Biopython code that builds the backbone (N, CA, C, O; Angstrom):
import numpy as np
from Bio.PDB.StructureBuilder import StructureBuilder

atoms = [
    (1, "MET", "N", (0.821, -1.163, 0.032)),
    (1, "MET", "CA", (0.032, -0.004, 0.030)),
    (1, "MET", "C", (0.839, 1.285, 0.015)),
    (1, "MET", "O", (0.364, 2.370, -0.320)),
    (2, "PHE", "N", (2.115, 1.081, 0.410)),
    (2, "PHE", "CA", (2.993, 2.273, 0.418)),
    (2, "PHE", "C", (3.036, 3.049, -0.819)),
    (2, "PHE", "O", (2.919, 4.273, -0.779)),
    (3, "PRO", "N", (3.213, 2.357, -2.014)),
    (3, "PRO", "CA", (3.251, 3.266, -3.351)),
    (3, "PRO", "C", (1.920, 4.125, -3.391)),
    (3, "PRO", "O", (1.977, 5.319, -3.685)),
    (4, "ALA", "N", (0.770, 3.527, -3.103)),
    (4, "ALA", "CA", (-0.469, 4.286, -3.291)),
    (4, "ALA", "C", (-0.550, 5.437, -2.222)),
    (4, "ALA", "O", (-1.102, 6.509, -2.471)),
    (5, "MET", "N", (0.030, 5.146, -1.031)),
    (5, "MET", "CA", (0.019, 6.316, -0.106)),
    (5, "MET", "C", (0.895, 7.490, -0.476)),
    (5, "MET", "O", (0.550, 8.653, -0.264)),
    (6, "ILE", "N", (2.081, 7.134, -1.056)),
    (6, "ILE", "CA", (2.935, 8.159, -1.554)),
    (6, "ILE", "C", (2.371, 9.011, -2.674)),
    (6, "ILE", "O", (2.518, 10.233, -2.667)),
    (7, "VAL", "N", (1.690, 8.330, -3.689)),
    (7, "VAL", "CA", (1.008, 9.065, -4.649)),
    (7, "VAL", "C", (-0.175, 9.999, -4.090)),
    (7, "VAL", "O", (-0.413, 11.100, -4.585)),
    (8, "CYS", "N", (-0.806, 9.522, -3.141)),
    (8, "CYS", "CA", (-1.796, 10.352, -2.386)),
    (8, "CYS", "C", (-1.199, 11.538, -1.794)),
    (8, "CYS", "O", (-1.628, 12.664, -2.042)),
    (9, "ILE", "N", (-0.193, 11.307, -0.998)),
    (9, "ILE", "CA", (0.611, 12.402, -0.295)),
    (9, "ILE", "C", (0.999, 13.413, -1.463)),
    (9, "ILE", "O", (0.631, 14.587, -1.417)),
    (10, "ASP", "N", (1.745, 12.914, -2.491)),
    (10, "ASP", "CA", (2.187, 13.865, -3.475)),
    (10, "ASP", "C", (1.130, 14.747, -4.142)),
    (10, "ASP", "O", (1.368, 15.925, -4.408)),
    (11, "TYR", "N", (0.009, 14.187, -4.398)),
    (11, "TYR", "CA", (-1.196, 14.990, -4.868)),
    (11, "TYR", "C", (-1.563, 16.032, -3.969)),
    (11, "TYR", "O", (-1.603, 17.220, -4.292)),
    (12, "PHE", "N", (-1.867, 15.521, -2.686)),
    (12, "PHE", "CA", (-2.418, 16.525, -1.689)),
    (12, "PHE", "C", (-1.265, 17.740, -1.440)),
    (12, "PHE", "O", (-1.624, 18.900, -1.236)),
    (13, "ASP", "N", (-0.049, 17.402, -1.473)),
    (13, "ASP", "CA", (0.950, 18.409, -1.237)),
    (13, "ASP", "C", (0.803, 19.392, -2.518)),
    (13, "ASP", "O", (0.850, 20.615, -2.383)),
    (14, "SER", "N", (0.641, 18.834, -3.624)),
    (14, "SER", "CA", (0.655, 19.690, -4.914)),
    (14, "SER", "C", (-0.415, 20.614, -4.846)),
    (14, "SER", "O", (-0.298, 21.650, -5.501)),
    (15, "ILE", "N", (-1.520, 20.414, -4.119)),
    (15, "ILE", "CA", (-2.693, 21.367, -4.086)),
    (15, "ILE", "C", (-2.746, 22.066, -2.626)),
    (15, "ILE", "O", (-3.679, 22.790, -2.277)),
    (16, "ASN", "N", (-1.720, 21.783, -1.886)),
    (16, "ASN", "CA", (-1.611, 22.484, -0.564)),
    (16, "ASN", "C", (-2.806, 22.169, 0.366)),
    (16, "ASN", "O", (-3.368, 23.039, 1.031)),
    (17, "LYS", "N", (-3.158, 20.843, 0.365)),
    (17, "LYS", "CA", (-4.273, 20.387, 1.292)),
    (17, "LYS", "C", (-3.664, 19.251, 2.159)),
    (17, "LYS", "O", (-2.694, 18.577, 1.811)),
    (18, "ASP", "N", (-4.286, 19.127, 3.231)),
    (18, "ASP", "CA", (-3.890, 18.029, 4.220)),
    (18, "ASP", "C", (-4.341, 16.721, 3.758)),
    (18, "ASP", "O", (-5.491, 16.615, 3.333)),
    (19, "PHE", "N", (-3.506, 15.644, 3.796)),
    (19, "PHE", "CA", (-3.761, 14.382, 3.547)),
    (19, "PHE", "C", (-4.125, 13.575, 4.731)),
    (19, "PHE", "O", (-3.314, 13.420, 5.644)),
    (20, "THR", "N", (-5.328, 13.043, 4.760)),
    (20, "THR", "CA", (-5.818, 12.381, 5.971)),
    (20, "THR", "C", (-6.288, 10.983, 5.693)),
    (20, "THR", "O", (-7.238, 10.803, 4.931)),
    (21, "ILE", "N", (-5.691, 10.021, 6.256)),
    (21, "ILE", "CA", (-6.205, 8.692, 6.151)),
    (21, "ILE", "C", (-7.327, 8.479, 7.321)),
    (21, "ILE", "O", (-7.075, 8.586, 8.522)),
    (22, "THR", "N", (-8.479, 8.192, 6.828)),
    (22, "THR", "CA", (-9.632, 8.138, 7.781)),
    (22, "THR", "C", (-9.842, 6.719, 8.276)),
    (22, "THR", "O", (-10.534, 6.515, 9.274)),
    (23, "SER", "N", (-9.235, 5.688, 7.573)),
    (23, "SER", "CA", (-9.452, 4.391, 8.006)),
    (23, "SER", "C", (-8.405, 3.460, 7.334)),
    (23, "SER", "O", (-8.134, 3.580, 6.140)),
    (24, "GLY", "N", (-7.848, 2.566, 8.102)),
    (24, "GLY", "CA", (-6.950, 1.524, 7.588)),
    (24, "GLY", "C", (-7.423, 0.285, 7.924)),
    (24, "GLY", "O", (-8.402, -0.122, 7.298)),
    (25, "ASP", "N", (-6.903, -0.463, 8.848)),
    (25, "ASP", "CA", (-7.408, -1.842, 9.349)),
    (25, "ASP", "C", (-8.203, -1.707, 10.555)),
    (25, "ASP", "O", (-8.425, -2.712, 11.230)),
    (26, "ASP", "N", (-8.725, -0.400, 10.952)),
    (26, "ASP", "CA", (-9.580, -0.238, 11.955)),
    (26, "ASP", "C", (-10.968, -0.026, 11.562)),
    (26, "ASP", "O", (-11.286, -0.253, 10.395)),
    (27, "SER", "N", (-11.807, 0.373, 12.386)),
    (27, "SER", "CA", (-13.250, 0.740, 12.140)),
    (27, "SER", "C", (-13.984, -0.537, 11.682)),
    (27, "SER", "O", (-13.385, -1.612, 11.637)),
    (28, "LYS", "N", (-15.186, -0.425, 11.366)),
    (28, "LYS", "CA", (-16.123, -1.481, 11.000)),
    (28, "LYS", "C", (-16.243, -1.342, 9.473)),
    (28, "LYS", "O", (-16.553, -0.270, 8.952)),
    (29, "HIS", "N", (-15.981, -2.491, 8.754)),
    (29, "HIS", "CA", (-16.067, -2.672, 7.313)),
    (29, "HIS", "C", (-16.815, -4.010, 7.038)),
    (29, "HIS", "O", (-17.073, -4.834, 7.915)),
    (30, "LEU", "N", (-17.127, -4.131, 5.752)),
    (30, "LEU", "CA", (-17.744, -5.345, 5.349)),
    (30, "LEU", "C", (-16.938, -6.569, 5.814)),
    (30, "LEU", "O", (-15.738, -6.456, 6.067)),
    (31, "THR", "N", (-17.542, -7.650, 5.919)),
    (31, "THR", "CA", (-16.863, -8.788, 6.390)),
    (31, "THR", "C", (-15.672, -9.268, 5.708)),
    (31, "THR", "O", (-14.756, -9.719, 6.395)),
    (32, "ASN", "N", (-15.565, -9.226, 4.394)),
    (32, "ASN", "CA", (-14.477, -9.558, 3.542)),
    (32, "ASN", "C", (-13.623, -8.425, 3.180)),
    (32, "ASN", "O", (-12.799, -8.494, 2.268)),
    (33, "SER", "N", (-13.822, -7.375, 3.899)),
    (33, "SER", "CA", (-13.026, -6.135, 3.477)),
    (33, "SER", "C", (-11.447, -6.254, 3.386)),
    (33, "SER", "O", (-10.827, -6.905, 4.228)),
    (34, "LYS", "N", (-10.883, -5.671, 2.446)),
    (34, "LYS", "CA", (-9.358, -5.736, 2.380)),
    (34, "LYS", "C", (-8.813, -4.837, 3.425)),
    (34, "LYS", "O", (-7.622, -4.933, 3.720)),
    (35, "HIS", "N", (-9.651, -3.890, 4.065)),
    (35, "HIS", "CA", (-9.104, -3.203, 5.170)),
    (35, "HIS", "C", (-8.460, -4.030, 6.279)),
    (35, "HIS", "O", (-7.376, -3.726, 6.777)),
    (36, "TYR", "N", (-9.215, -5.137, 6.654)),
    (36, "TYR", "CA", (-8.780, -6.056, 7.723)),
    (36, "TYR", "C", (-7.446, -6.624, 7.494)),
    (36, "TYR", "O", (-6.753, -6.892, 8.475)),
    (37, "ILE", "N", (-6.990, -6.846, 6.248)),
    (37, "ILE", "CA", (-5.646, -7.539, 5.909)),
    (37, "ILE", "C", (-4.593, -6.466, 5.520)),
    (37, "ILE", "O", (-3.474, -6.767, 5.104)),
    (38, "GLY", "N", (-4.999, -5.283, 5.675)),
    (38, "GLY", "CA", (-3.969, -4.132, 5.298)),
    (38, "GLY", "C", (-3.933, -3.809, 3.938)),
    (38, "GLY", "O", (-2.988, -3.135, 3.530)),
    (39, "LEU", "N", (-4.942, -4.238, 3.054)),
    (39, "LEU", "CA", (-4.767, -3.927, 1.668)),
    (39, "LEU", "C", (-5.671, -2.887, 1.136)),
    (39, "LEU", "O", (-5.880, -2.754, -0.069)),
    (40, "ALA", "N", (-6.233, -2.114, 2.101)),
    (40, "ALA", "CA", (-7.153, -0.987, 1.626)),
    (40, "ALA", "C", (-7.009, 0.107, 2.760)),
    (40, "ALA", "O", (-6.764, -0.181, 3.931)),
    (41, "PHE", "N", (-7.186, 1.378, 2.292)),
    (41, "PHE", "CA", (-7.338, 2.487, 3.271)),
    (41, "PHE", "C", (-8.288, 3.598, 2.522)),
    (41, "PHE", "O", (-8.496, 3.656, 1.310)),
    (42, "ASP", "N", (-8.793, 4.430, 3.498)),
    (42, "ASP", "CA", (-9.606, 5.448, 3.047)),
    (42, "ASP", "C", (-9.065, 6.820, 3.197)),
    (42, "ASP", "O", (-8.437, 7.088, 4.221)),
    (43, "VAL", "N", (-9.247, 7.726, 2.267)),
    (43, "VAL", "CA", (-8.702, 9.078, 2.266)),
    (43, "VAL", "C", (-9.773, 10.126, 2.325)),
    (43, "VAL", "O", (-10.688, 10.128, 1.501)),
    (44, "ARG", "N", (-9.673, 11.074, 3.345)),
    (44, "ARG", "CA", (-10.742, 12.096, 3.411)),
    (44, "ARG", "C", (-10.794, 12.969, 2.168)),
    (44, "ARG", "O", (-9.755, 13.346, 1.625)),
    (45, "SER", "N", (-11.958, 13.282, 1.730)),
    (45, "SER", "CA", (-12.105, 14.125, 0.497)),
    (45, "SER", "C", (-12.939, 15.233, 0.704)),
    (45, "SER", "O", (-13.094, 15.991, -0.253)),
    (46, "ARG", "N", (-13.528, 15.487, 1.799)),
    (46, "ARG", "CA", (-14.468, 16.633, 2.065)),
    (46, "ARG", "C", (-13.830, 17.998, 1.866)),
    (46, "ARG", "O", (-14.544, 18.942, 1.525)),
    (47, "GLU", "N", (-12.569, 18.148, 2.053)),
    (47, "GLU", "CA", (-11.991, 19.426, 1.853)),
    (47, "GLU", "C", (-11.636, 19.761, 0.353)),
    (47, "GLU", "O", (-11.220, 20.873, 0.030)),
    (48, "LEU", "N", (-11.804, 18.849, -0.441)),
    (48, "LEU", "CA", (-11.481, 18.981, -1.920)),
    (48, "LEU", "C", (-12.712, 19.518, -2.739)),
    (48, "LEU", "O", (-13.862, 19.160, -2.486)),
    (49, "SER", "N", (-12.413, 20.329, -3.656)),
    (49, "SER", "CA", (-13.424, 20.698, -4.594)),
    (49, "SER", "C", (-13.762, 19.634, -5.507)),
    (49, "SER", "O", (-13.002, 18.667, -5.547)),
    (50, "ASP", "N", (-14.915, 19.662, -6.343)),
    (50, "ASP", "CA", (-15.156, 18.784, -7.290)),
    (50, "ASP", "C", (-13.988, 18.547, -8.360)),
    (50, "ASP", "O", (-13.683, 17.413, -8.728)),
    (51, "ILE", "N", (-13.404, 19.620, -8.796)),
    (51, "ILE", "CA", (-12.296, 19.479, -9.741)),
    (51, "ILE", "C", (-11.130, 18.872, -9.064)),
    (51, "ILE", "O", (-10.403, 18.140, -9.735)),
    (52, "GLU", "N", (-10.860, 19.086, -7.812)),
    (52, "GLU", "CA", (-9.688, 18.491, -7.203)),
    (52, "GLU", "C", (-9.982, 17.078, -7.053)),
    (52, "GLU", "O", (-9.052, 16.287, -7.213)),
    (53, "LYS", "N", (-11.135, 16.648, -6.770)),
    (53, "LYS", "CA", (-11.481, 15.238, -6.647)),
    (53, "LYS", "C", (-11.227, 14.508, -7.973)),
    (53, "LYS", "O", (-10.556, 13.477, -8.022)),
    (54, "PHE", "N", (-11.801, 15.093, -9.063)),
    (54, "PHE", "CA", (-11.708, 14.567, -10.385)),
    (54, "PHE", "C", (-10.151, 14.537, -10.757)),
    (54, "PHE", "O", (-9.656, 13.530, -11.262)),
    (55, "ASN", "N", (-9.479, 15.569, -10.513)),
    (55, "ASN", "CA", (-7.947, 15.463, -10.881)),
    (55, "ASN", "C", (-7.222, 14.428, -9.963)),
    (55, "ASN", "O", (-6.310, 13.729, -10.405)),
    (56, "PHE", "N", (-7.674, 14.348, -8.621)),
    (56, "PHE", "CA", (-6.872, 13.260, -7.917)),
    (56, "PHE", "C", (-7.091, 11.858, -8.440)),
    (56, "PHE", "O", (-6.197, 11.017, -8.354)),
    (57, "ARG", "N", (-8.297, 11.587, -8.994)),
    (57, "ARG", "CA", (-8.475, 10.197, -9.682)),
    (57, "ARG", "C", (-7.602, 10.199, -10.808)),
    (57, "ARG", "O", (-6.893, 9.203, -10.956)),
    (58, "ILE", "N", (-7.525, 11.087, -11.589)),
    (58, "ILE", "CA", (-6.548, 11.141, -12.811)),
    (58, "ILE", "C", (-5.192, 10.912, -12.411)),
    (58, "ILE", "O", (-4.515, 9.976, -12.835)),
    (59, "TYR", "N", (-4.775, 11.833, -11.534)),
    (59, "TYR", "CA", (-3.353, 11.696, -10.887)),
    (59, "TYR", "C", (-2.944, 10.313, -10.407)),
    (59, "TYR", "O", (-1.869, 9.785, -10.693)),
    (60, "PHE", "N", (-3.888, 9.777, -9.657)),
    (60, "PHE", "CA", (-3.633, 8.480, -8.974)),
    (60, "PHE", "C", (-3.604, 7.377, -9.995)),
    (60, "PHE", "O", (-2.690, 6.554, -9.932)),
    (61, "THR", "N", (-4.538, 7.285, -10.949)),
    (61, "THR", "CA", (-4.583, 6.140, -11.951)),
    (61, "THR", "C", (-3.391, 6.388, -13.016)),
    (61, "THR", "O", (-2.870, 5.425, -13.578)),
    (62, "GLU", "N", (-3.030, 7.552, -13.241)),
    (62, "GLU", "CA", (-1.863, 7.616, -14.166)),
    (62, "GLU", "C", (-0.569, 7.244, -13.587)),
    (62, "GLU", "O", (0.347, 6.892, -14.331)),
    (63, "ARG", "N", (-0.424, 7.298, -12.305)),
    (63, "ARG", "CA", (0.881, 6.914, -11.742)),
    (63, "ARG", "C", (1.009, 5.582, -11.132)),
    (63, "ARG", "O", (2.100, 5.185, -10.722)),
    (64, "LEU", "N", (-0.057, 4.880, -11.056)),
    (64, "LEU", "CA", (-0.077, 3.503, -10.614)),
    (64, "LEU", "C", (-0.714, 2.592, -11.504)),
    (64, "LEU", "O", (-1.688, 2.984, -12.146)),
    (65, "ASP", "N", (-0.220, 1.226, -11.648)),
    (65, "ASP", "CA", (-0.835, 0.344, -12.608)),
    (65, "ASP", "C", (-2.258, -0.008, -12.094)),
    (65, "ASP", "O", (-2.663, 0.473, -11.036)),
    (66, "ASN", "N", (-2.969, -0.796, -12.798)),
    (66, "ASN", "CA", (-4.315, -1.162, -12.438)),
    (66, "ASN", "C", (-4.393, -2.129, -11.337)),
    (66, "ASN", "O", (-5.463, -2.726, -11.214)),
    (67, "CYS", "N", (-3.479, -2.374, -10.547)),
    (67, "CYS", "CA", (-3.588, -3.151, -9.337)),
    (67, "CYS", "C", (-4.281, -2.575, -8.230)),
    (67, "CYS", "O", (-4.591, -3.239, -7.241)),
    (68, "PHE", "N", (-4.554, -1.266, -8.375)),
    (68, "PHE", "CA", (-5.280, -0.471, -7.216)),
    (68, "PHE", "C", (-6.566, -0.202, -7.744)),
    (68, "PHE", "O", (-6.696, 0.274, -8.872)),
    (69, "TYR", "N", (-7.651, -0.507, -6.915)),
    (69, "TYR", "CA", (-8.962, -0.070, -7.048)),
    (69, "TYR", "C", (-9.283, 1.114, -6.489)),
    (69, "TYR", "O", (-9.079, 1.184, -5.277)),
    (70, "PHE", "N", (-9.799, 2.218, -7.112)),
    (70, "PHE", "CA", (-9.974, 3.522, -6.564)),
    (70, "PHE", "C", (-11.404, 3.730, -6.687)),
    (70, "PHE", "O", (-11.980, 3.535, -7.757)),
    (71, "LEU", "N", (-12.066, 4.158, -5.530)),
    (71, "LEU", "CA", (-13.560, 4.380, -5.490)),
    (71, "LEU", "C", (-13.797, 5.591, -4.769)),
    (71, "LEU", "O", (-13.312, 5.731, -3.646)),
    (72, "GLN", "N", (-14.567, 6.572, -5.358)),
    (72, "GLN", "CA", (-14.836, 7.930, -4.816)),
    (72, "GLN", "C", (-16.087, 7.727, -4.167)),
    (72, "GLN", "O", (-17.050, 7.364, -4.843)),
    (73, "GLU", "N", (-16.209, 7.940, -2.770)),
    (73, "GLU", "CA", (-17.495, 7.821, -1.980)),
    (73, "GLU", "C", (-17.910, 9.275, -1.613)),
    (73, "GLU", "O", (-17.245, 10.242, -1.987)),
    (74, "SER", "N", (-18.985, 9.380, -0.901)),
    (74, "SER", "CA", (-19.435, 10.772, -0.596)),
    (74, "SER", "C", (-18.485, 11.614, 0.205)),
    (74, "SER", "O", (-18.441, 12.832, 0.030)),
    (75, "ASP", "N", (-17.721, 10.998, 1.081)),
    (75, "ASP", "CA", (-16.722, 11.850, 1.906)),
    (75, "ASP", "C", (-15.373, 11.372, 1.973)),
    (75, "ASP", "O", (-14.565, 11.866, 2.759)),
    (76, "HIS", "N", (-15.073, 10.392, 1.152)),
    (76, "HIS", "CA", (-13.764, 9.710, 1.214)),
    (76, "HIS", "C", (-13.585, 8.952, -0.067)),
    (76, "HIS", "O", (-14.554, 8.604, -0.742)),
    (77, "PHE", "N", (-12.222, 8.671, -0.434)),
    (77, "PHE", "CA", (-11.809, 7.856, -1.420)),
    (77, "PHE", "C", (-11.399, 6.493, -0.792)),
    (77, "PHE", "O", (-10.696, 6.423, 0.217)),
    (78, "HIS", "N", (-11.888, 5.414, -1.461)),
    (78, "HIS", "CA", (-11.462, 4.127, -0.880)),
    (78, "HIS", "C", (-10.452, 3.600, -1.905)),
    (78, "HIS", "O", (-10.746, 3.483, -3.095)),
    (79, "ILE", "N", (-9.317, 3.303, -1.429)),
    (79, "ILE", "CA", (-8.113, 2.758, -2.283)),
    (79, "ILE", "C", (-7.750, 1.450, -1.776)),
    (79, "ILE", "O", (-7.437, 1.283, -0.597)),
    (80, "GLN", "N", (-7.786, 0.428, -2.715)),
    (80, "GLN", "CA", (-7.584, -0.942, -2.503)),
    (80, "GLN", "C", (-6.625, -1.552, -3.437)),
    (80, "GLN", "O", (-6.585, -1.258, -4.631)),
    (81, "TYR", "N", (-5.749, -2.525, -2.787)),
    (81, "TYR", "CA", (-4.854, -3.269, -3.634)),
    (81, "TYR", "C", (-5.606, -4.358, -4.101)),
    (81, "TYR", "O", (-6.335, -4.982, -3.330)),
    (82, "ASP", "N", (-5.484, -4.702, -5.500)),
    (82, "ASP", "CA", (-6.287, -5.881, -5.997)),
    (82, "ASP", "C", (-5.233, -6.768, -6.567)),
    (82, "ASP", "O", (-4.739, -6.554, -7.674)),
    (83, "GLU", "N", (-4.885, -7.795, -5.778)),
    (83, "GLU", "CA", (-3.779, -8.738, -6.183)),
    (83, "GLU", "C", (-4.194, -9.614, -7.415)),
    (83, "GLU", "O", (-3.344, -10.249, -8.040)),
    (84, "SER", "N", (-5.463, -9.631, -7.732)),
    (84, "SER", "CA", (-5.925, -10.443, -8.852)),
    (84, "SER", "C", (-5.606, -9.918, -10.229)),
    (84, "SER", "O", (-5.637, -10.619, -11.240)),
    (85, "VAL", "N", (-5.295, -8.630, -10.198)),
    (85, "VAL", "CA", (-4.937, -8.021, -11.511)),
    (85, "VAL", "C", (-3.502, -7.562, -11.682)),
    (85, "VAL", "O", (-3.101, -6.994, -12.698)),
    (86, "SER", "N", (-2.703, -7.863, -10.550)),
    (86, "SER", "CA", (-1.379, -7.407, -10.492)),
    (86, "SER", "C", (-0.295, -8.466, -10.811)),
    (86, "SER", "O", (-0.490, -9.630, -10.460)),
    (87, "GLU", "N", (0.721, -8.149, -11.395)),
    (87, "GLU", "CA", (1.793, -8.981, -11.728)),
    (87, "GLU", "C", (2.723, -8.946, -10.570)),
    (87, "GLU", "O", (3.508, -9.886, -10.452)),
    (88, "THR", "N", (2.736, -7.975, -9.693)),
    (88, "THR", "CA", (3.562, -7.870, -8.529)),
    (88, "THR", "C", (2.888, -8.385, -7.253)),
    (88, "THR", "O", (1.775, -7.945, -6.964)),
    (89, "PRO", "N", (3.500, -9.301, -6.460)),
    (89, "PRO", "CA", (2.862, -10.004, -5.491)),
    (89, "PRO", "C", (2.389, -9.015, -4.324)),
    (89, "PRO", "O", (1.361, -9.241, -3.687)),
    (90, "TRP", "N", (3.175, -7.946, -4.094)),
    (90, "TRP", "CA", (2.842, -6.936, -3.076)),
    (90, "TRP", "C", (3.326, -5.662, -3.583)),
    (90, "TRP", "O", (4.448, -5.554, -4.080)),
    (91, "PRO", "N", (2.398, -4.562, -3.455)),
    (91, "PRO", "CA", (2.746, -3.283, -3.959)),
    (91, "PRO", "C", (3.884, -2.467, -3.183)),
    (91, "PRO", "O", (4.223, -1.352, -3.578)),
]
sb = StructureBuilder()
sb.init_structure("model")
sb.init_model(0)
sb.init_chain("A")
sb.init_seg("    ")
for serial, (resi, resn, name, xyz) in enumerate(atoms, 1):
    if name == "N":
        sb.init_residue(resn, " ", resi, " ")
    sb.init_atom(name, np.array(xyz, "f"), 0.0, 1.0, " ", f" {name:<3s}", serial, name[0])
structure = sb.get_structure()
C-alpha cells in the first residue's frame, strides 16, 4: 500500500491540502473487506473541490498500474490493492 500512499501524499501536497487517512485496518467494514488485511485505506475528501477530486483520480490512476482499485465515495476515497490483476505480489 505504500506506493499508493506516496502518490496520495504527492497529490495533496501539490494542491496544498492536508492528506488524512480516515481508515486503515481499524473501524467497521464489510466482512471480507481488504481493510482487515492491510490492503485498503480510506482518504478524506471533504476538503476537496469537485475539480480537485476529479484531478486526484486522474493523478492516482496515471501513476499506478491497474492493481489498485480507486472508489470515490461521498466523503472519502477508498483505495484498495487488488492482487488479482497485479503481476506484482505486493505493492
